[in-house]
C-alpha positions as CSV (number, residue, x, y, z in Angstrom):
1,X,99.2,98.2,130.8
2,X,98.8,100.6,127.7
3,X,102.1,102.8,127.4
4,X,102.3,106.2,129.1
5,X,103.4,109.7,127.7
6,X,105.6,111.5,129.5
7,X,103.2,114.3,130.1
8,X,99.3,113.4,128.9
9,X,97.7,116.2,126.7
10,X,94.3,117.6,128.3
11,X,94.0,120.2,125.5
12,X,92.7,123.6,126.7
13,X,89.0,122.7,126.2
14,X,87.0,121.1,129.1
15,X,86.5,117.6,129.5
16,X,83.8,115.4,130.2
17,X,84.3,114.2,133.9
18,X,84.3,110.9,132.9
19,X,87.0,110.8,130.4
20,X,89.4,112.4,132.3
21,X,88.8,110.3,134.9
22,X,89.6,107.5,133.0
23,X,92.6,109.3,131.4
24,X,93.7,110.3,135.3
25,X,93.4,106.1,135.7
26,X,95.8,105.3,132.9
27,X,98.9,107.2,134.3
28,X,98.0,106.0,137.9
29,X,101.1,103.2,138.6
30,X,99.4,99.9,138.1
31,X,100.3,99.0,141.1
32,X,97.5,101.6,142.4
33,X,94.9,100.6,139.8
34,X,95.6,96.6,138.7
35,X,94.9,94.7,141.8
36,X,95.7,91.5,140.4
37,X,99.5,93.1,139.3
38,X,99.3,94.6,142.9
39,X,99.1,91.3,144.3
40,X,101.4,89.2,142.3
41,X,104.2,91.6,143.5
42,X,103.2,92.0,147.0
43,X,101.2,89.2,148.1
44,X,102.1,87.2,151.1
45,X,104.1,83.8,150.5
46,X,101.5,82.1,153.1
47,X,102.4,78.9,151.4
48,X,105.9,79.2,152.5
49,X,105.1,79.7,156.1
50,X,108.0,81.7,156.8
51,X,110.0,84.7,155.2
52,X,113.6,85.6,156.4
53,X,115.0,89.2,156.1
54,X,117.6,91.6,157.7
55,X,115.5,93.9,159.1
56,X,111.6,93.3,159.6
57,X,109.4,96.6,159.4
58,X,106.0,96.2,160.8
59,X,103.7,99.2,159.9
60,X,103.3,100.8,156.6
61,X,102.7,104.3,157.6
62,X,105.0,107.4,157.0
63,X,107.8,105.7,159.9
64,X,107.5,102.2,158.3
65,X,108.1,103.6,154.8
66,X,111.2,105.7,155.7
67,X,112.3,102.8,157.6
68,X,112.2,100.5,154.7
69,X,113.4,103.0,152.8
70,X,116.5,103.6,154.6
71,X,117.4,100.2,155.4
72,X,117.4,99.1,151.9
73,X,119.5,102.0,150.8
74,X,121.8,100.5,153.6
75,X,121.6,96.9,151.4
76,X,120.0,95.4,153.9
77,X,116.9,92.6,152.7
78,X,113.7,94.4,154.0
79,X,110.0,92.9,154.5
80,X,107.8,95.9,155.1
81,X,104.0,94.5,156.4
82,X,100.7,97.0,156.2
83,X,97.2,96.4,158.0
84,X,96.0,98.0,154.9
85,X,95.9,98.5,151.1
86,X,97.8,101.2,150.9
87,X,101.0,102.6,152.2
88,X,101.8,106.1,153.9
89,X,99.3,105.6,157.1
90,X,98.3,109.4,157.9
91,X,99.2,110.9,154.7
92,X,97.3,108.2,152.7
93,X,94.9,105.9,154.7
94,X,94.5,107.8,157.3
95,X,94.0,110.5,154.7
96,X,95.9,113.6,157.3
97,X,97.1,115.7,154.8
98,X,100.5,116.9,156.1
99,X,101.0,119.4,159.0
100,X,104.7,120.9,159.0
101,X,106.2,123.7,160.2
102,X,107.0,127.0,158.1
103,X,110.7,126.3,157.4
104,X,109.8,123.1,155.7
105,X,110.6,123.8,152.5
106,X,114.3,124.4,153.2
107,X,114.7,122.8,156.5
108,X,113.7,121.2,159.2
109,X,113.1,117.7,157.8
110,X,115.3,114.7,156.2
111,X,116.5,114.8,152.3
112,X,114.5,111.6,152.2
113,X,111.3,113.3,153.3
114,X,111.9,116.1,151.1
115,X,112.4,113.5,148.4
116,X,108.6,112.3,149.4
117,X,107.6,115.8,148.7
118,X,109.0,116.3,145.8
119,X,107.7,113.3,144.3
120,X,104.6,114.5,145.3
121,X,104.2,118.1,143.4
122,X,106.2,115.7,140.6
123,X,103.4,113.2,140.3
124,X,101.1,116.3,139.8
125,X,103.3,118.0,137.6
126,X,103.4,114.7,135.2
127,X,100.0,112.8,135.4
128,X,97.4,115.2,136.9
129,X,96.0,118.2,134.4
130,X,97.1,121.2,136.2
131,X,96.9,124.7,135.2
132,X,99.9,126.4,133.1
133,X,100.1,128.6,136.3
134,X,100.0,125.9,138.8
135,X,102.8,123.7,137.0
136,X,105.2,126.9,137.0
137,X,104.3,127.2,140.8
138,X,107.6,126.0,142.4
139,X,106.4,125.2,146.1
140,X,102.9,123.4,144.4
141,X,100.0,123.3,146.6
142,X,97.5,121.4,144.9
143,X,94.8,122.1,147.6
144,X,96.5,125.6,149.0
145,X,94.9,124.3,152.2
146,X,95.9,126.6,154.7
147,X,97.5,123.9,157.4
148,X,100.0,123.1,155.0
149,X,101.9,124.2,152.0
150,X,101.3,120.7,150.0
151,X,98.0,120.0,150.9
152,X,97.2,116.7,148.5
153,X,95.1,114.0,147.5
154,X,96.1,110.6,149.4
155,X,96.3,108.2,147.0
156,X,99.3,110.3,145.2
157,X,101.1,110.1,148.4
158,X,101.0,105.9,147.8
159,X,102.4,106.5,143.8
160,X,105.1,108.5,145.4
161,X,106.4,106.1,148.5
162,X,106.0,103.7,145.8
163,X,108.7,105.7,143.3
164,X,110.8,105.7,146.1
165,X,109.9,102.1,147.2
166,X,110.6,100.8,143.3
167,X,114.2,100.1,142.7
168,X,114.3,98.2,145.9
169,X,110.9,96.1,145.2
170,X,113.0,95.9,141.5
171,X,115.7,94.0,142.8
172,X,114.4,91.9,145.4
173,X,115.9,93.8,148.4
174,X,112.3,94.7,149.5
175,X,109.2,92.7,150.0
176,X,105.8,94.4,150.8
177,X,102.8,92.2,152.5
178,X,99.4,94.5,152.2
179,X,96.7,93.7,154.2
180,X,98.9,92.1,157.1
181,X,98.8,92.4,160.5
182,X,100.7,91.0,163.5
183,X,99.2,88.7,165.6
184,X,101.8,87.0,167.7
185,X,105.2,86.9,168.4
186,X,108.4,84.9,169.5
187,X,110.9,86.2,171.9
188,X,114.0,84.7,173.5
189,X,114.6,86.6,176.6
190,X,115.5,89.9,175.3
191,X,115.5,89.6,171.6
192,X,112.4,88.8,169.3
193,X,113.1,86.2,166.8
194,X,110.2,86.0,164.9
195,X,106.6,88.4,164.0
196,X,104.0,86.4,162.5
197,X,101.6,88.3,160.3
198,X,98.2,87.5,158.9
199,X,96.5,88.2,155.8
200,X,93.0,89.6,156.0
201,X,91.8,88.4,152.8
202,X,92.3,84.7,153.2
203,X,93.1,84.2,157.2
204,X,96.9,82.8,155.9
205,X,99.9,83.2,158.1
206,X,102.8,83.9,157.8
207,X,106.1,84.0,160.2
208,X,109.3,87.0,159.7
209,X,112.4,86.6,160.9
210,X,114.9,88.5,160.8
211,X,118.0,90.3,162.8
212,X,116.3,93.5,164.0
213,X,112.7,94.1,163.9
214,X,110.7,98.0,164.0
215,X,107.6,98.8,164.9
216,X,106.0,100.8,163.2
217,X,102.4,100.1,163.2
218,X,99.7,102.8,164.4
219,X,99.1,101.4,168.2
220,X,102.4,99.9,168.8
221,X,101.2,96.2,168.5
222,X,104.4,94.7,168.4
223,X,104.8,96.0,172.3
224,X,102.3,93.7,174.1
225,X,102.7,90.7,171.6
226,X,106.9,90.9,171.9
227,X,106.5,91.7,175.6
228,X,108.6,95.1,175.7
229,X,107.8,97.2,178.4
230,X,105.0,100.3,177.4
231,X,103.5,102.9,178.8
232,X,100.1,104.3,177.5
233,X,98.0,107.4,178.1
234,X,98.9,110.3,180.7
235,X,101.5,109.3,182.9
236,X,101.5,111.1,186.7
237,X,103.5,113.9,187.7
238,X,105.4,112.0,190.0
239,X,106.6,109.9,187.0
240,X,107.5,112.6,185.1
241,X,107.6,115.9,187.1
242,X,105.5,117.3,183.8
243,X,104.3,120.7,184.9
244,X,100.6,119.6,183.2
245,X,100.5,115.6,183.8
246,X,97.7,115.0,186.8
247,X,98.7,113.6,190.1
248,X,97.7,109.8,189.5
249,X,98.8,108.3,186.2
250,X,95.6,107.7,183.9
251,X,96.5,104.9,181.1
252,X,93.0,104.7,180.1
253,X,93.4,108.8,178.9
254,X,94.3,109.0,175.4
255,X,93.8,111.9,173.1
256,X,90.8,111.7,170.7
257,X,90.9,109.6,167.4
258,X,89.1,110.9,164.2
259,X,87.8,109.2,161.1
260,X,88.7,111.4,158.5
261,X,86.6,111.9,154.7
262,X,87.1,114.3,152.2
263,X,83.5,116.3,150.9
264,X,83.4,117.8,147.3
265,X,81.4,120.8,146.7
266,X,79.5,120.6,143.6
267,X,76.9,123.7,142.9
268,X,73.0,122.3,142.4
269,X,73.8,118.9,143.5
270,X,71.5,117.4,145.8
271,X,73.9,114.6,147.6
272,X,72.3,114.1,150.9
273,X,73.4,110.4,152.2
274,X,71.0,108.5,154.5
275,X,70.5,109.5,158.2
276,X,73.2,107.6,159.7
277,X,71.8,105.1,162.9
278,X,73.7,107.3,165.3
279,X,72.4,110.6,164.2
280,X,70.2,112.1,166.8
281,X,72.7,110.9,169.6
282,X,75.5,112.7,167.7
283,X,73.3,115.8,166.8
284,X,72.6,116.6,170.4
285,X,75.8,115.4,171.7
286,X,77.8,118.0,173.9
287,X,81.7,116.8,175.3
288,X,81.9,116.1,178.7
289,X,85.3,118.3,179.2
290,X,87.1,120.1,181.4
291,X,87.6,123.2,181.1
292,X,83.8,122.8,179.4
293,X,83.5,123.0,175.6
294,X,81.3,125.8,174.5
295,X,78.0,123.9,173.2
296,X,77.0,120.8,171.1
297,X,80.0,118.6,169.3
298,X,78.4,120.2,165.8
299,X,78.6,123.8,165.5
300,X,80.6,126.0,164.4
301,X,82.1,127.0,167.1
302,X,84.6,124.9,169.8
303,X,86.7,125.8,172.4
304,X,89.5,127.8,171.4
305,X,92.9,125.4,172.0
306,X,94.8,128.4,173.8
307,X,92.4,130.3,175.6
308,X,89.1,127.2,176.0
309,X,87.2,130.4,175.1
310,X,84.4,129.7,172.1
311,X,86.1,130.4,168.7
312,X,83.7,130.4,165.6
313,X,85.4,129.4,162.0
314,X,83.1,130.1,159.2
315,X,82.2,127.1,156.6
316,X,81.3,128.4,153.0
317,X,82.3,125.9,150.6
318,X,80.0,127.7,147.8
319,X,82.8,131.1,148.2
320,X,85.5,128.6,149.7
321,X,85.7,131.6,152.3
322,X,88.7,130.8,155.1
323,X,87.6,128.9,157.9
324,X,87.1,125.0,157.9
325,X,86.5,124.5,154.4
326,X,90.0,125.9,153.2
327,X,91.8,124.5,156.6
328,X,92.7,121.3,154.9
329,X,91.4,121.8,151.6
330,X,93.2,119.1,149.2
331,X,92.1,119.8,145.5
332,X,92.0,123.3,144.9
333,X,89.7,123.2,141.7
334,X,91.0,126.8,139.7
335,X,94.4,124.8,139.7
336,X,93.2,122.4,137.4
337,X,92.1,122.8,133.7
338,X,88.1,123.4,133.7
339,X,86.1,120.4,133.6
340,X,89.2,118.6,135.5
341,X,86.8,118.6,139.3
342,X,83.5,119.7,139.5
343,X,84.3,121.1,142.4
344,X,87.0,121.8,145.2
345,X,87.8,118.7,147.5
346,X,88.4,119.5,151.4
347,X,89.1,117.1,154.0
348,X,87.3,116.6,157.1
349,X,89.6,116.2,160.2
350,X,88.0,118.7,162.5
351,X,87.1,119.1,165.9
352,X,83.4,118.0,164.9
353,X,84.3,114.7,164.0
354,X,86.9,114.0,167.2
355,X,85.6,111.0,169.1
356,X,86.0,111.2,172.9
357,X,83.6,107.8,174.2
358,X,86.2,105.6,174.5
359,X,89.6,104.2,173.3
360,X,90.8,101.8,170.1
361,X,93.7,99.7,171.8
362,X,93.9,97.9,174.9
363,X,90.0,97.0,175.2
364,X,88.4,94.0,174.5
365,X,87.6,93.3,170.9
366,X,84.0,94.0,171.2
367,X,84.4,97.3,172.5
368,X,87.1,98.4,170.1
369,X,84.8,97.2,167.3
370,X,82.1,99.8,168.9
371,X,84.7,102.5,169.0
372,X,85.4,102.0,165.5
373,X,81.9,102.1,164.6
374,X,80.8,104.6,166.8
375,X,83.8,107.0,165.3
376,X,82.5,106.4,161.5
377,X,79.2,106.8,162.9
378,X,80.2,110.1,164.4
379,X,81.8,111.3,161.0
380,X,78.9,110.0,158.8
381,X,76.5,111.9,161.3
382,X,78.3,115.2,160.8
383,X,77.7,114.9,157.0
384,X,74.6,114.1,156.9
385,X,74.1,117.3,159.7
386,X,76.2,119.3,157.3
387,X,73.8,118.6,153.9
388,X,70.7,118.9,156.0
389,X,70.8,121.3,159.5
390,X,74.2,123.2,159.4
391,X,73.7,127.1,159.4
392,X,74.9,129.0,156.4
393,X,76.0,132.4,156.3
394,X,73.0,133.2,153.8
395,X,70.8,132.5,156.7
396,X,69.8,129.0,155.4
397,X,70.3,125.9,156.3
398,X,72.0,122.6,155.5
399,X,74.1,121.9,152.1
400,X,73.1,119.3,150.0
401,X,75.8,120.5,147.5
402,X,78.2,118.5,149.5
403,X,79.4,115.1,148.4
404,X,81.4,112.3,149.9
405,X,84.4,111.2,147.8
406,X,84.9,107.6,148.0
407,X,86.9,107.8,144.9
408,X,89.4,109.9,147.1
409,X,89.7,107.9,149.7
410,X,89.6,104.3,147.9
411,X,86.3,103.1,150.3
412,X,82.9,102.6,149.7
413,X,81.6,104.3,152.2
414,X,83.7,107.4,151.4
415,X,85.8,107.3,155.0
416,X,89.1,107.2,154.7
417,X,90.9,103.6,155.4
418,X,91.9,103.6,158.7
419,X,91.1,106.1,161.9
420,X,93.6,108.7,162.4
421,X,95.0,107.5,166.4
422,X,97.0,110.3,167.6
423,X,98.5,108.4,170.3
424,X,100.2,105.0,170.5
425,X,101.1,102.5,173.0
426,X,105.0,103.7,174.1
427,X,107.9,101.4,174.7
428,X,109.8,102.6,178.1
429,X,112.8,103.9,176.5
430,X,116.2,104.1,177.5
431,X,115.5,108.1,177.2
432,X,112.2,109.9,177.2
433,X,111.4,112.9,175.7
434,X,109.3,115.3,178.5
435,X,107.0,118.5,178.3
436,X,110.0,120.3,180.3
437,X,112.7,119.4,177.1
438,X,110.4,121.4,174.4
439,X,107.7,123.5,176.1
440,X,108.9,127.1,175.4
441,X,107.6,128.5,179.0
442,X,109.3,125.1,180.6
443,X,112.8,126.0,179.0
444,X,112.3,130.2,179.8
445,X,112.0,129.0,183.9
446,X,114.4,126.7,183.8
447,X,117.0,128.8,181.8
448,X,116.1,132.2,182.8
449,X,116.3,133.3,179.4
450,X,113.8,135.6,177.2
451,X,111.3,133.6,174.5
452,X,113.4,135.4,171.9
453,X,116.5,133.3,173.0
454,X,115.3,130.2,174.7
455,X,115.9,126.5,172.7
456,X,114.6,123.1,173.2
457,X,117.1,120.9,175.3
458,X,119.9,119.8,173.0
459,X,120.3,116.1,172.9
460,X,124.0,114.3,172.6
461,X,122.2,111.4,170.6
462,X,120.1,113.4,168.6
463,X,119.2,111.6,165.6
464,X,116.8,114.2,163.7
465,X,114.7,117.2,164.4
466,X,111.2,118.2,164.4
467,X,109.3,121.6,165.3
468,X,105.4,121.3,166.2
469,X,103.3,123.1,169.1
470,X,102.7,120.6,171.6
471,X,99.0,119.9,170.9
472,X,97.0,117.8,172.5
473,X,93.3,117.2,171.1
474,X,90.8,116.7,173.4
475,X,91.0,113.6,175.1
476,X,88.5,110.0,176.1
477,X,89.7,111.3,179.9
478,X,87.7,114.4,179.9
479,X,90.7,117.1,179.3
480,X,89.9,120.2,176.9
481,X,92.5,120.7,174.8
482,X,96.3,121.3,176.2
483,X,98.1,123.7,173.5
484,X,101.4,124.8,174.5
485,X,104.0,127.0,172.7
486,X,106.7,124.3,171.8
487,X,110.2,124.9,170.7
488,X,112.0,123.1,167.3
489,X,113.4,120.3,168.7
490,X,115.7,116.8,168.4
491,X,114.9,113.4,168.2
492,X,117.2,111.7,170.9
493,X,118.1,107.7,169.3
494,X,117.8,106.9,173.4
495,X,113.7,107.3,172.7
496,X,114.2,104.8,169.9
497,X,115.8,101.6,171.9
498,X,113.4,100.5,174.9
499,X,115.3,100.0,178.1
500,X,115.2,95.8,178.0
501,X,114.5,94.3,174.4
502,X,118.0,94.5,172.1
503,X,116.9,94.1,168.6
504,X,113.0,96.3,168.5
505,X,113.3,99.4,168.3
506,X,110.5,102.4,167.5
507,X,109.4,103.5,164.3
508,X,107.2,106.0,164.6
509,X,104.7,107.7,167.4
510,X,105.3,104.9,169.8
511,X,108.9,106.0,170.6
512,X,109.9,107.5,174.4
513,X,107.7,110.5,174.8
514,X,104.8,111.3,177.2
515,X,101.3,111.5,176.6
516,X,102.5,115.6,176.3
517,X,105.2,115.7,174.4
518,X,103.6,113.2,172.1
519,X,101.7,116.1,170.7
520,X,104.6,117.5,169.0
521,X,106.2,114.1,167.8
522,X,103.3,113.1,166.4
523,X,102.8,114.5,163.0
524,X,103.9,113.7,159.7
525,X,107.9,114.9,159.2
526,X,109.0,114.2,162.4
527,X,107.1,110.4,162.0
528,X,109.3,110.2,159.1
529,X,112.4,111.2,161.0
530,X,111.9,108.9,163.3
531,X,111.1,105.8,161.2
532,X,114.2,106.8,158.8
533,X,116.4,106.6,162.0
534,X,115.0,103.7,163.3
535,X,115.6,102.0,159.7
536,X,119.2,103.0,159.4
537,X,119.7,102.0,163.0
538,X,118.7,98.7,161.9
539,X,121.0,98.2,159.3
540,X,123.9,99.7,161.1
541,X,122.9,97.1,163.9
542,X,122.7,94.6,161.3
543,X,126.3,95.2,159.7
544,X,128.2,95.8,162.9
545,X,126.5,92.5,164.4
546,X,125.7,94.8,167.7
547,X,122.4,96.0,169.6
548,X,121.2,99.3,169.4
549,X,122.0,99.4,173.2
550,X,126.1,98.8,171.8
551,X,125.8,101.9,169.8
552,X,123.7,104.5,172.2
553,X,126.1,103.4,175.3
554,X,129.3,103.9,173.0
555,X,130.3,107.3,172.6
556,X,132.6,106.3,169.6
557,X,129.8,104.0,167.9
558,X,127.1,106.9,168.7
559,X,128.8,109.8,166.7
560,X,129.6,107.4,163.7
561,X,126.4,106.5,163.6
562,X,125.7,109.9,163.5
563,X,128.0,110.6,160.6
564,X,126.5,107.9,159.0
565,X,122.9,109.6,159.0
566,X,124.3,113.4,158.5
567,X,125.8,111.4,155.2
568,X,122.5,110.3,154.6
569,X,120.4,113.4,154.6
570,X,119.7,113.4,158.3
571,X,119.5,116.9,159.7
572,X,120.7,116.4,163.7
573,X,120.7,120.1,164.8
574,X,118.7,123.0,164.3
């Protein structure tokens, strides 16, 4: 590995793209560009057959990384597994720019999450060819997308996460097993003894034993493997008394999943892809939803989430106009020196590629693969439609100047490494957050307070905070958007602890929420907070030689745990 300067000197003249990318690649941590080096550090010790740690975290998304980091910082030996070859989940392998609330720069997240955001900005300042004006921005937003104050490229999140985890890798407290997914578990009554993971490349298996386990997988994979009680889909109103719940439970009614992809506009180019196999199907597809969708899925008009009236957003990558292009733009060419980017890059995570034809888990393997392939075909078909048939503001059709960006997501086809699955299996928890706890309308009705005065329910066992609209995308059961005003909320510890299992904790969107309240608890800073609280709890229980239930049920122990969280920079109240 060549030596790296503190800051690359890109000079003042425009460089050829190939030369620039070559320089940038030298600045990437070797874990990102050197497969053999990465494998040396993180390959599974499959030949040993078994590995032991104090805390085992299964799933390397944001919640999993936060859990592993918290436990390692507490001095525990930690094993972290990840199904893909990128850490970061929705922020990286799923290519979803962060959805955050308006106060995120100063409040409403943990210190460690803010550290991650600082590391992302620091990476751009140290290694990327920013203009002087962009580099000087305190709150640098590389893509200047409207969805977030820090829209950025997925690979940079991976680098930032390794920067944070690096000290614990170096001293041996943390082991990361990439390309590993859980396939089995061994339990004894109400305790998990081990989890077996399989290497996707070699097929070899490794048994992971530990004192505590955190399920931070995207779909709650440890729950059925360990026999932990869980729920999926839409609960009934009889069970939750939620105003917007259906009369009968609908366990197969899930929010749409989305296979995201980045696109770049390069003037005068022609990057039209081959016509996808399912293009004719998706080109004429009209979502079967109630209330009705306004027309075909492939259209710049969609269903207004709040009113269900037709709503049209502009799409003009040439002028980079507000609308779909600006919404999730992750690289604004004007933030970088001339020649660094041939064009700006935007991320497609839109209603037009929400997949509604079925679910990605709790189905047969054949059906799962059919839906996975269908979601990919939907996204590729959307890309082909944009290149060939989409209406342009000038009256023409098609934008052949749009290209897929496989280099941005690290795949051959230009789609993200993994689908964005909004809704997981969820534990039957000691406490479940309901619509009534966070909905503005429900809280106003319960308290009699005005909108300017009302607050979300306060939880005595709070372990963090979040703020996001109760936002559910159309569902596989035929629901259109469910979009409700919510209030800044707390994360109760009881939602991280299963009703029965003693040493397994929820580390992401598989916590004790409902189909409805999940809409608030599934986004980036909240997932990180959930994972950080779960990892800290696992470490705390390892030190105290007790269960999470013992902490939760004892006021003095609970208070001591909350004091520990606050000392670590976790905000407990708004």
